[in-house]
C-alpha positions as MATLAB code, in Angstrom:
seq = 'XXXXXXXXXXXXXXXXXXXXXXXXXXXXXXXXXXXXXXXXXXXXXXXXXXXXXXXXXXXXXXXXXXXXXXXXXXXXXXXXXXXXXXXXXXXXXXXXXXXXXXXXXXXXXXXXXXXXXXXXXXXXXXXXXXXXXXXXXXXXXXXXXXXXXXXXXXXXXXXXXXXXXXXXXXXXXXXXXXXXXXXXXXXXXXXXXXXXXXXXXXXXXXXXXXXXXXXXXXXXXXXXXXXXXXXXXXXXXXXXXXXXXXXXXXXXXXXXXXXXXXXXXXXXXXXXXXXXXXXXXXXXXXXXXXXXXXXXXXXXXXXXXXXXXXXXXXXXXXXXXXXXXXXXXXXXXXXXXXXXXXXXXXXXXXXXXX';
ca = [
       0.000    0.000    0.000;
       2.825    2.441    0.873;
       4.650    1.782   -2.398;
       1.371    2.139   -4.300;
       0.823    5.614   -2.832;
       4.321    6.722   -3.780;
       4.000    5.304   -7.296;
       0.661    7.079   -7.611;
       2.348   10.353   -6.713;
       5.074    9.811   -9.293;
       2.490    8.854  -11.938;
       0.627   12.079  -11.118;
       3.802   14.059  -11.824;
       4.272   12.310  -15.156;
       0.647   13.069  -16.096;
       1.117   16.747  -15.257;
       4.238   16.877  -17.408;
       2.261   15.577  -20.383;
      -0.479   18.092  -19.654;
       2.106   20.905  -19.619;
       4.708   19.894  -22.238;
       6.521   23.228  -22.051;
       7.705   22.177  -18.607;
       9.505   19.118  -19.965;
      13.242   18.679  -19.593;
      15.631   15.833  -20.280;
      14.741   14.372  -16.867;
      12.273   11.456  -16.854;
      10.106   13.449  -14.430;
       9.893   17.251  -14.459;
       8.421   19.871  -12.168;
       4.923   21.005  -13.270;
       3.678   24.589  -12.887;
       2.823   25.446   -9.257;
      -0.760   26.687   -9.215;
      -1.945   28.344   -5.995;
       1.343   27.721   -4.248;
       3.909   30.193   -2.957;
       7.361   30.142   -1.413;
      10.337   27.862   -0.948;
      10.946   25.431    1.930;
      14.412   24.304    3.018;
      14.676   21.044    4.998;
      18.000   19.847    6.450;
      19.040   16.575    8.055;
      21.713   16.140   10.683;
      25.333   16.143    9.594;
      27.552   16.462   12.712;
      31.041   17.479   11.529;
      29.813   17.282    7.944;
      27.861   20.482    8.550;
      29.901   22.404    5.915;
      28.616   20.050    3.205;
      25.064   21.233    3.838;
      26.241   24.827    4.208;
      28.012   24.663    0.830;
      24.837   23.385   -0.846;
      22.833   26.178    0.785;
      25.254   28.778   -0.540;
      25.046   27.217   -4.007;
      21.241   27.476   -3.933;
      21.530   31.064   -2.725;
      23.930   31.965   -5.536;
      21.570   30.345   -8.058;
      18.784   32.672   -6.915;
      16.727   29.861   -5.355;
      16.296   31.518   -1.949;
      14.441   34.712   -2.878;
      11.126   33.446   -1.523;
      12.034   31.248    1.457;
       8.978   30.898    3.715;
       9.932   27.836    5.788;
      13.153   26.329    7.166;
      13.540   23.172    9.249;
      16.562   21.368   10.598;
      17.649   18.746   13.054;
      20.996   18.355   14.828;
      23.645   20.274   12.841;
      20.940   20.894   10.251;
      19.279   22.996   12.964;
      22.502   24.998   13.296;
      22.489   25.614    9.553;
      18.828   26.630    9.806;
      19.692   29.376   12.295;
      22.684   30.538   10.249;
      20.470   30.664    7.158;
      18.078   32.952    9.068;
      20.991   35.267    9.734;
      22.137   35.253    6.123;
      18.706   35.750    4.560;
      17.950   38.609    6.967;
      21.264   40.358    6.267;
      22.791   39.866    9.731;
      25.452   37.463    8.474;
      27.291   37.027    5.188;
      28.399   33.781    3.606;
      32.010   34.915    4.015;
      31.466   35.429    7.749;
      29.793   32.062    8.116;
      32.565   30.310    6.226;
      35.174   31.994    8.431;
      33.385   30.569   11.467;
      33.293   27.062   10.008;
      36.806   27.074    8.613;
      38.369   28.007   11.957;
      36.579   25.397   14.043;
      38.376   22.528   15.743;
      37.197   19.719   17.980;
      37.932   21.663   21.172;
      35.461   24.346   20.042;
      32.699   21.739   20.142;
      33.626   19.346   22.943;
      36.289   18.343   25.437;
      36.837   15.141   27.386;
      37.286   15.007   31.117;
      40.218   13.051   32.469;
      39.287    9.427   33.018;
      35.934    9.830   31.275;
      35.537    9.180   27.561;
      31.782    9.417   26.979;
      29.700   11.430   26.980;
      31.977   14.297   26.106;
      31.689   17.782   27.615;
      29.774   20.034   25.194;
      30.095   23.301   27.153;
      32.471   24.604   24.438;
      29.656   24.196   21.885;
      27.214   26.047   24.149;
      29.685   28.912   24.563;
      30.228   29.025   20.787;
      26.492   29.106   20.067;
      25.962   31.877   22.619;
      28.697   33.944   21.025;
      27.316   33.560   17.495;
      23.557   33.087   17.944;
      22.945   35.450   20.855;
      25.741   38.020   20.727;
      26.292   38.317   16.969;
      22.857   37.530   15.536;
      20.721   38.653   18.481;
      18.560   35.520   18.557;
      17.848   34.713   22.219;
      14.499   32.944   21.906;
      13.376   30.707   19.069;
      10.669   33.274   18.383;
      13.389   35.792   17.511;
      14.137   33.975   14.254;
      12.831   36.126   11.393;
      11.870   33.184    9.161;
       9.398   30.440    9.997;
      11.832   27.860   11.392;
      11.376   24.472   13.046;
      13.919   22.507   15.109;
      13.378   18.882   16.195;
      14.436   17.021   19.328;
      13.281   14.012   21.339;
      14.033   12.192   24.585;
      14.941    8.613   25.353;
      11.539    7.734   26.826;
       9.538    9.190   23.935;
      11.640    7.371   21.335;
       9.511    4.304   22.022;
       6.138    6.071   22.026;
       3.922    7.015   19.101;
       4.883   10.666   19.483;
       8.638   10.427   19.095;
       9.646   13.976   18.260;
       8.950   17.476   19.532;
       8.917   20.139   16.830;
       9.666   23.544   18.271;
       8.851   26.387   15.873;
       9.516   30.105   15.695;
       5.749   30.666   15.332;
       2.936   28.915   17.178;
       1.875   26.399   14.520;
       1.584   23.324   16.772;
       0.691   22.523   20.365;
       4.219   21.979   21.690;
       5.708   25.207   20.372;
       6.730   27.854   22.900;
       8.349   30.777   21.075;
       9.888   32.092   24.333;
      12.234   29.129   24.870;
      15.970   29.773   24.736;
      17.291   29.095   21.237;
      20.738   27.920   22.381;
      19.096   25.367   24.701;
      17.040   24.089   21.761;
      20.118   23.848   19.513;
      22.044   21.994   22.212;
      19.171   19.517   22.626;
      18.718   18.960   18.892;
      22.439   18.305   18.389;
      22.852   15.995   21.409;
      23.800   12.822   19.551;
      23.062    9.916   21.940;
      25.898    8.364   23.953;
      28.532   10.711   22.499;
      26.943   14.034   23.556;
      25.051   14.444   26.854;
      21.287   14.957   26.927;
      20.203   18.560   27.501;
      17.612   20.284   29.691;
      15.672   23.139   28.110;
      14.933   25.846   30.672;
      11.438   27.099   31.545;
       9.474   24.552   29.511;
       5.677   24.661   29.842;
       4.348   22.942   26.715;
       6.642   19.891   26.772;
       7.891   17.570   29.550;
      10.609   18.958   31.822;
      13.155   16.253   30.959;
      16.486   15.953   29.179;
      16.370   15.980   25.378;
      18.497   14.516   22.597;
      18.939   14.657   18.825;
      15.575   14.562   17.058;
      17.159   12.925   14.022;
      17.184    9.548   15.737;
      13.375    9.589   15.830;
      10.821   10.324   13.128;
      12.571   13.515   12.054;
      15.649   12.041   10.422;
      14.328   14.261    7.635;
      12.336   16.961    9.493;
       9.474   17.396    7.060;
       6.448   16.949    9.335;
       6.546   20.582   10.476;
       6.342   21.689    6.830;
       2.991   19.917    6.578;
       1.925   21.645    9.804;
       3.054   24.983    8.357;
       1.124   24.489    5.112;
      -2.019   23.623    7.096;
      -1.467   26.630    9.389;
      -1.208   29.182    6.585;
      -3.713   27.469    4.274;
      -1.397   27.437    1.264;
       1.219   25.023   -0.026;
       4.799   25.864   -0.932;
       5.869   25.855   -4.566;
       9.288   24.299   -4.027;
      10.973   22.140   -1.377;
      14.710   21.465   -1.116;
      15.807   18.546    1.082;
      19.492   19.038    1.886;
      21.767   16.417    3.413;
      25.410   15.337    3.635;
      27.303   12.559    1.891;
      27.268    9.121    3.467;
      30.749    7.643    3.467;
      31.265    4.405    1.601;
      33.477    2.566    4.097;
      32.909    1.493    7.727;
      34.500    4.041   10.071;
      33.058    3.388   13.544;
      36.495    2.439   14.870;
      37.967    5.609   13.371;
      35.194    7.700   14.919;
      35.916    6.137   18.308;
      39.629    6.778   17.874;
      38.929   10.494   17.384;
      37.312   10.356   20.832;
      40.328    8.644   22.350;
      38.758    5.178   22.348;
      40.733    2.374   20.701;
      38.643   -0.701   19.901;
      41.523   -2.233   17.909;
      39.493   -1.814   14.724;
      36.898   -4.392   15.797;
      33.836   -2.453   14.603;
      35.338   -1.742   11.199;
      36.479   -5.360   10.781;
      32.907   -6.454   11.458;
      31.732   -4.118    8.709;
      29.552   -2.081   11.077;
      28.837    1.211    9.338;
      26.992    4.072   11.009;
      26.869    5.796    7.627;
      25.095    2.852    6.045;
      22.485    2.889    8.807;
      21.966    6.641    8.434;
      21.736    6.412    4.651;
      19.018    3.769    4.918;
      17.261    6.089    7.351;
      17.292    8.936    4.842;
      15.888    6.751    2.061;
      13.197    5.406    4.411;
      12.135    8.916    5.442;
      12.085   10.131    1.833;
       9.675    7.322    0.991;
       7.547    8.220    4.008;
       7.555   11.869    2.914;
       6.320   10.820   -0.523;
       3.609    8.719    1.112;
       2.533   11.427    3.586;
       2.589   14.279    1.067;
       2.187   12.874   -2.483;
       1.026   16.309   -3.642;
       4.530   17.637   -2.874;
       6.393   15.003   -4.927;
       6.498   17.153   -8.090;
       7.759   20.188   -6.164;
      10.412   18.525   -4.007;
      14.132   18.309   -4.793;
      16.777   16.207   -3.054;
      20.390   17.418   -2.957;
      22.961   15.118   -1.402;
      26.618   15.464   -2.434;
      28.475   12.505   -3.886;
      32.257   12.581   -4.158;
      35.151   10.221   -3.457;
      36.504   11.816   -0.294;
      35.334   10.544    3.105;
      35.053   12.575    6.305;
      34.478   11.487    9.900;
      31.294   12.750   11.557;
      33.032   13.770   14.781;
      36.138   15.464   13.393;
      35.747   19.229   13.150;
      39.196   20.283   11.950;
      38.731   19.780    8.185;
      35.574   21.811    7.542;
      37.178   24.076    4.929;
      38.192   21.066    2.851;
      34.665   19.655    3.017;
      33.127   22.979    2.040;
      35.494   23.381   -0.923;
      34.913   19.859   -2.243;
      31.143   20.130   -1.883;
      31.047   23.543   -3.567;
      33.033   22.144   -6.496;
      30.664   19.167   -6.739;
      27.600   21.462   -6.663;
      28.817   23.403   -9.706;
      28.311   20.377  -11.935;
      25.394   18.671  -10.168;
      21.814   19.889   -9.791;
      19.187   19.076   -7.166;
      17.197   15.994   -8.184;
      13.408   15.878   -8.251;
      12.136   13.517   -5.565;
      10.402   11.312   -8.131;
      13.636   10.907  -10.097;
      15.513   10.158   -6.876;
      13.073    7.525   -5.615;
      12.066    5.811   -8.844;
      15.355    3.881   -9.398;
      15.344    2.805   -5.741;
      11.800    1.487   -6.036;
      12.338   -0.235   -9.377;
      15.400   -1.968   -7.932;
      13.256   -3.693   -5.290;
];
């Protein structure tokens, strides 16, 4: 039934292309005219230390003139950080050069430190201090409601991971029941980027609309691709968006769990990598699964949704923050010769291969 719904959405796109032949391109499926729709939505997954890959794609879209009508932004984990930075850039408080200077000068100690005799979780106070300096002092965003663009950030907690409602979607405008626009934005960013086990869970101060518990990365729940809030936003304003860009980072092709652990000072003698355990492979399957669910939940958005995930030979650890300039440069170069892919074109080969 799920596959049938997705196929139906893709067939609908193909029908619309035949109805409007001037919209045809060399792609097997093309974007039809957007009647009664307005604005662009940007949706970003988590990326950890691969955050510059998403940032480079955002800049490429910006330089292509695709961000003139942004009406919605969502992000989870480091995608939430990019969402806040994008608010600053689109509102003129931050330039791409300034943002790149921030990224290019980061190192692990700016994000976390490790206490003597304790490997995990790491101490993320350096990240909190960094976010305060940039988000509060430079950009002037103290509460999530201070963000000038409609923005959603996802997080969850260990207990709710196993319940039907797995994710809390905190927005800069009151479009759902859990949103409190007065909550501290840095607290929310810390919670959304608290990758389980490695980073400690985070308390959000002065909560009234959600449980007063510790929160973690929303990407491990339903919001691996945080699209649900877009559907809430469309319902709230009574009008659909005319274009959606889903932005993510490259999934490395080789197992690197042992290497990730080594960057945290933990030597497992290469056991995880020898067993072929790949966090990237798990995350990639998660992205594909959520894209299919997005197509099922919002088939009307299939013809207006683009997926942009970089694909190059170089591999980068997810917890190593001292090579962000290299990642940004490689991704920017890749983006010059590769376009965002319509969701139907992205999913169709995966479904036909089943």
